[in-house]
C-alpha positions as CSV (number, residue, x, y, z in Angstrom):
1,X,-2.5,5.7,-28.9
2,X,-0.6,6.6,-25.7
3,X,0.4,9.8,-24.0
4,X,3.3,11.8,-25.3
5,X,6.6,12.0,-23.3
6,X,5.7,15.2,-21.5
7,X,2.3,13.9,-20.3
8,X,4.0,10.6,-19.1
9,X,6.6,12.6,-17.2
10,X,3.9,14.8,-15.7
11,X,1.8,11.8,-14.6
12,X,4.9,10.1,-13.1
13,X,5.8,13.2,-11.2
14,X,2.4,13.5,-9.8
15,X,2.4,9.9,-8.8
16,X,5.6,10.3,-6.8
17,X,4.1,13.3,-5.1
18,X,0.9,11.4,-4.3
19,X,2.9,8.5,-2.8
20,X,4.6,10.8,-0.3
21,X,1.4,12.7,0.6
22,X,-0.5,9.5,1.0
23,X,2.0,7.7,3.2
24,X,2.3,10.9,5.4
25,X,-1.5,11.0,5.7
26,X,-1.7,7.3,6.7
27,X,1.1,7.7,9.3
28,X,-0.6,10.7,10.8
29,X,-4.0,8.9,10.8
30,X,-2.4,5.9,12.6
31,X,-0.7,8.2,15.2
32,X,-4.0,10.0,15.9
33,X,-5.9,6.7,16.1
34,X,-3.4,5.2,18.5
35,X,-3.4,8.4,20.6
36,X,-7.2,8.2,21.0
37,X,-7.1,4.5,21.7
38,X,-4.5,5.0,24.4
39,X,-6.7,7.6,26.2
40,X,-9.8,5.4,26.0
41,X,-8.4,2.0,27.0
42,X,-6.0,1.3,29.8
43,X,-6.7,-2.1,31.3
44,X,-4.4,-5.2,30.7
45,X,-6.7,-6.9,28.1
46,X,-7.2,-3.8,26.0
47,X,-3.5,-3.0,26.3
48,X,-2.6,-6.3,24.6
49,X,-5.2,-5.6,21.9
50,X,-3.7,-2.1,21.5
51,X,-0.2,-3.5,21.2
52,X,-1.4,-5.9,18.5
53,X,-3.2,-3.1,16.7
54,X,0.0,-1.0,16.7
55,X,1.9,-4.0,15.2
56,X,-0.8,-4.2,12.5
57,X,-0.3,-0.5,11.7
58,X,3.4,-1.1,11.3
59,X,2.7,-4.1,9.1
60,X,0.3,-2.1,7.0
61,X,2.8,0.7,6.5
62,X,5.4,-1.9,5.3
63,X,2.9,-3.3,2.9
64,X,2.0,0.1,1.6
65,X,5.6,1.0,1.0
66,X,6.0,-2.3,-0.9
67,X,2.9,-1.5,-3.0
68,X,4.2,2.0,-3.7
69,X,7.5,0.6,-4.9
70,X,5.6,-1.7,-7.2
71,X,3.5,1.3,-8.4
72,X,6.6,3.3,-9.2
73,X,8.2,0.4,-11.0
74,X,5.2,-0.3,-13.1
75,X,4.8,3.4,-13.9
76,X,8.4,3.6,-14.9
77,X,7.7,0.8,-17.4
78,X,4.9,2.8,-18.9
79,X,2.0,1.1,-17.2
80,X,0.9,4.0,-14.9
81,X,-2.9,3.5,-15.3
82,X,-2.7,-0.2,-14.7
83,X,-0.4,0.3,-11.7
84,X,-2.8,2.9,-10.2
85,X,-5.8,0.6,-10.6
86,X,-3.9,-2.3,-8.9
87,X,-2.7,0.0,-6.1
88,X,-6.3,1.3,-5.5
89,X,-7.6,-2.3,-5.4
90,X,-4.9,-3.5,-3.0
91,X,-5.1,-0.5,-0.7
92,X,-8.9,-0.8,-0.5
93,X,-8.5,-4.4,0.3
94,X,-5.8,-3.9,3.0
95,X,-7.7,-1.1,4.8
96,X,-11.0,-2.9,4.6
97,X,-9.5,-6.0,6.1
98,X,-7.8,-3.9,8.8
99,X,-11.0,-2.1,9.7
100,X,-13.0,-5.4,10.0
101,X,-10.3,-7.3,11.9
102,X,-8.9,-4.6,14.2
103,X,-10.8,-1.3,14.2
104,X,-14.3,-2.7,14.5
105,X,-13.6,-5.2,17.3
106,X,-11.5,-2.7,19.2
107,X,-14.2,-0.1,19.2
108,X,-16.8,-2.6,20.3
109,X,-14.8,-3.4,23.5
110,X,-16.2,-1.7,26.6
111,X,-14.2,1.5,27.4
112,X,-12.6,1.7,30.8
113,X,-15.0,4.4,31.9
114,X,-18.1,2.3,30.9
115,X,-17.2,-0.7,33.2
């Protein structure tokens, strides 16, 4: 037994709202992270790492937008709960990979004031 039409419409509306809030949160997080990084690191080697890190943030945002589009499409087809589970799985995977490959190594580099 599924949800009635009103409940489905309510869930879909909340989902759309969540998408906007979540993407805004991630954009703000990336801006703050990059601002902190730019103050800590200034030599040539770390600048290249910083540039690559920024490119990865841009890539992650594009991937998130694609996932959100898929989430909305699946929700419109009546598969909201399945779409949310898949979205959660993929976002967790994307950010876990990003943290391991970019955030952790970047933070282990000596800061300019520690050299």
